[in-house]
N, C-alpha and C positions, 0 to 999 in steps of 0.2 A: 851629729856630731859624739865622738866618744869623750866619756867623761875626762879622760885622760888631755885629749886635745881641747877642751873647753877651759881645764885647768891650766895648760900650756898658755893658752891665749891671755887669762886674767893673770896668770904670771907675769908675763911680757909687759902688759899694762901695768902691772902693779911694779914692777922692779926697772920699768926703763927710764930714759933718765928724763923725760917729759913729764913721765906721770911723778917720779921722783922730786921733780921740780914745781908740780901745781902743790906736793904734799906741803912741801919746805916752805912755799909761798903763800898756798892758799889756806891751809888752816888755822895760820895764827895771823894772815893779813899784816904782818908786820917788817917783813923782810925788806921791802923797800919805803915804809913810813910815806912821808909824803914828798918823796923824790920820784912816784909812781903814779901813773892812771892807773885806774884801779875796775876793773869788770868784776861782777861776781856770779854764781850761780847757787841757788840754793838745789845742792845735787842729790842723786840717790847713791850711795855709796856702799850699800850693805844690802845684802839680800839676794834672791834669786835671779833678779832684774837689773843688779846695779852694773851689769856692763854696759847698760845704756848711757849711763852716766858717767862711767869711767872712760866709754870710748869718746865721749862728745868732749869730755874735757881735758883728754891726751890730744884729739885732734886741734883742740882749740888752742892748745898751750904750744904746739908743735910751730903752728902759724905765729903764735906770740915771740918764738924763739927767733924765728928767722927775722922777724922785725927789729926785736931788742938787739939781736947780733948787729945789725944794722945801724944801731942808734937810736932805736926805739922813735918816738913823735914828738916833736920840739925838745930834744935832748933829754927825756925821761924817758926810762923802762915803762913797760905796762906788764900789770899782774892780773891772775885772775884768781880771785879769792872764792873759796870755797866753803861749803858748810853743809852736812850730811842730815837732809832732810827724809830719808829713809820714804821717799815717797808718800809724805804724811800731808795733807793740805795745810792743815792750821800751821806745821813748822815750816813749810814753803813761804806762808803768807808773812810768819815773825821773823824769817831769815831776811824775807824783803825790805820788813821794815829797818833790821839792821842794817843792812846795805846801804840803803837811802841817806838813814840818819846817824849812823855811827861811822861806819867805813868811807860815806860819799863817794860810793862808786858811780860809775859815769853812766852805766847801763847793767841790768837785771834779769837772770835768767832763771827760769824753773823747769823740771823735768815733768809735771803732770801736767795732761788737758784741764781737768778739775781745778788744779791749783792755778793755771793761767787765766781760768773763769773767773774762781777767786778775787783773784788780784787785777781783774779789768778794772772794777769799780774803784779801786784805791788809788787809781793813776793820777788823778789830781791831788790827792794827798800826799802821795809818794815823792810827785816829780820827778820819775826816773823811768827811762826808757826801759820796756820789758818785752823779753820775747820768751818761748820755751822751747824745749826739745819736741813737743808735742804741736803739731801743726795745725789747729782745727780752723775750719771758716770762719765759724762763729766769733772767733777771736779778734778778726780784721773788717768784720762785715754785721752790722755798720762799723765804721772806722772809730777807733777809740782813740786819742790825741797820743796816748803814751804807750801804746800796745803794738808791736809789728810782730809779721810772718816773714821771716826773711824767705821763704822756701813757698812752693804750691801748696796747697793744703789737702789734707785727707780729701774734701769734697773734689779737688781738681783729679786724684786719684781713682776715685770711685766714677766720675764722670766719664775718664778716659777709658775706662775697663769697659763699663756699659757700650759706650761709644765704639770700641772696636769689637764687642759683641756683634752688636747690629751691622758692622761690614759685611758681614758672612750669613748672620743669620737674620731673619726678618721676622721672624716670632719665636724667641728665644724665651725661655723658662729659666728666670735668675732668681737666687736667694740670697741671702746675705744672713751671715755667722756673726755674731758681736757681743761683748761683754754690756751688761744693763748698768751703763755709765755714760759719762758725756763723750767721753771715747768712740766707745760704740756707738751711742746714738746719732754722734755725727757721720757715719757711715751708712747709718738705716734711713735717716734724714735726706743724705745725697742720693742715696739708691733710689728712694721714693720719687726726690723731685726730678731726678735724670730720667726715670720712665715715665713721666708726666711727657716729657719732651718725643716719645713714641709712642703713646697712648696705650700703654702697655701695664700693667698692673705687675708688682713682684709676685714671683709665684710661693714664694716661701718666705721665713724667716724664723732663726733659732738664736736662741740667747747660749754663748757659754762665756763662764766667766775666766777671768785671768788665772785662777787657781787651778780650774780644771784642766786634765790631762790626757783625757778621752773623749773622744766625740762622736761614739756610736750613737748618743741617742739624737745628736742633732743631724747627723748624717741620716740617720731611719726616716725622719722627721721631712728631711727635704728630700729623699727617695720617694716617699708615700705621696709629695705635692709635685713630682714629675719635674724637679729642677735639675736643669741640663749646666747651669753657670752658677759658682759659688764666688761670691766677694766675702771676703775675709777679714774682718778688722782684729786683728789678734797680732801676737808677737811670732816669730819664725818657729819657738817650740811649737805652737798652735797650728801652726799652717800643716808640719809635719804631722800633726795629730789626726788633722782633718783629712790630708789624703791617703793615710795609713787606713783610717777607719771608713772612709768612704770607699777604698778597695774592698775591706772586710764586709760591709754591707751590700755590696754591687750598687753603689750611685755612681751612675757613672756620668760625671760631671768634669768640666774644666774649673780648676780652683784659682781664684784670683787673690792675691795677697797685694793689700795696700802697705804705704809706707814701711811701716815698723814690721809687716811679715817679713821684710828681706833684713831682719837686724841680727840674722846668724848664717855662716857660708850655709851652701847647699847641702853640707854632707850630713846634716840633721835630717835630711831627706831622704840623700842615697845611701845614708849608714842603714837604713831599714831593708827588711831581707828582700822586696820588691822593689828597692829605692829606684833601679833604673826607669822602671816603667813609671812608678810614682811621678817620678820628675817631667816626664812627657804631659803630665794633666797639670803642669803648675804654668802660672805666668804671673808675675810679679808688679808692681807698678810703683815708680818712685821719681819724687823731685830732686834728685842729684847722682851724679855720674858715679861709678861703683869703681873701687882702687885699681881694678884689674884692667879697667879703659885704658890700655898704654899708649893708644893712640889720640889722645886728648892731652893738647900742651898742659892744660892746669894740673892734671891727673899726674902727669909726668913728672913737675915740679914738685907735687905734694909727696909722692912716694920718693923723692930723691930728697928731699927734708926730712923724710923719715928714717932713710937709711943713713943719713949724716950725724941726725941727734940721737938716734934708738942704737945705733951699731949695729945694724943689721942685716943679713943680705936680700937681696930681691926675693929668695923664695920663703923669706918669712913674712912679708909685707902684710899676708894676709892674718896673721896673728893680731896684728895691730891695728889693721885699717877696716875692719869688720864694724859692722853695727853704725852706730851713730857718729863714728870718727870722720866721716866727709862733712857730715854736717856741721860738725862743730869747727872744722877747720875754716870752712866758707862763711860761716857764722863768724868767726874773728875776723876774717877778712873785710866783712860790711863794717861791723865796729871802728875796727880801726880805720878806713876809709872815712867814717864819719868824724872819728876823733881827729884827723887831721885837719878835716874841712873845719872844725868847731875853734880853729881859732889859737892862738897861743895860752889862752887862760881859759881852758875847757868847763865847763860844767855839764849837768845833765840834760839841763836845757836846751844850753847850745849843741850837745851831741844829738839829742831829739830832732832839734831843727835842721842839722846836717845830714840827717838821714831822711828827713824830707825833701832834700834837694839832692838825693842819689838819682842820677838816671843812667840807663844802660849801663850799670856797672859791669865789667868784662871780668869773669870767673876763670875766663882762658877755657870755657868748655864744660866746666865741672856742673854748671846751671848754665838755663839760658839766662841773657842779661837781666840785670835785675834792677827796677826802678820803683821809686816811691815819691810820693807827694803828698801834701798835706791830707788831702781824700784818697788814698791809695796807702795803704800800709801792707799790702802783699806783693812781694818783691815779682813775683812772676807765679804762673798759671800752668806753666810747662812740665809735665812729665816724661818720662821714657818708660816702655814696657821692656818686659826681660823675661827670656826663658832661662833653663840650666843647659850648659854645656857638660854633659855627663862625664865625657873624658878628662877635661881640663876640672869640673867641679868648683865653677865659678858662674855669675850670673852674665848674660852678655844681651845686650839689647835688641830688640826687634824693631830695625828701622830707627828714623830719628825722633828727634822732640815732638811732641804733639801738645797743645796749647788748647784743652776745649773750653768753648765758646759758654 
């Protein structure tokens, strides 16, 4: 992705109607006062990876605009309160307290995996349904009364990647590149667990921090270990670096990106000097459909909503709907459904209980049907695998949904 294209995408998010609405309503939390139902997010709205939070809240607000235009829920509009926690766990936790105690939000979200783990033991104190942009398995296993994963977890994406590898290679040499934090350790732990199913060890592992932009050291280490498949639990910019540097040092391996590894469009990979060939080494695994899968009814509805409210053409959708946009849209769908089920005088506890009653919730193909219960707080374990269409410069699915056991 060129700098100009990145700027273009963030500009669209920054000035689009849904994003302006989130600023007008979110930072003050006063636009509708007590006449609204409130959800809230301790977001990341500044810094190099703020596009995660911005795209997520943009998708969330697009769905809220659809609902509000149709009359809201119980005669009240719905708003998303936002605070900028800057990926700081202490700030995330502090804002969660504000959302629960001051804003009286009905559900709240954080960005980071570490923040989700920090919030988990606070559930009975805050008494507010919690979820995150991060989707670690350990957030909901074991089940916590107030914590939910709407989507398949990082563990599910790793399991699906390894199962896919073993379909064609009975003795694969698999390695993992991950950051040394809760987000990264989730993938390492998942890979070690899944390899036990096949009675094989991991062939290699390498730590790469979120701040690193060069993967030469990691690629050399995995090459020396004889690795032929690499699962990378990092963001899209890191995936592009791993592909580039693996090619540079002669690491002949297929690179698997987990959920956040497809947080940027393929032009980050395709824009490199050998981009078309690097793309052939890429497979992504994700828990929601991509914005460009226009044969899916739910995606069509989402695309139409973006064109309506953001006043953009179909050709411009990729500038808005990338990264975590789809996640935010679906998360809003689920929370609004819980709000409707919570009755005429909803509270955070009633919304939590309503979430527990959702069965086979139909997102019109954006995900597999989502089901929750008091002892199941992960909506689905289904994921799809993707390759890059070099000509169209988009991710395209390899087959249908898979649900690793």
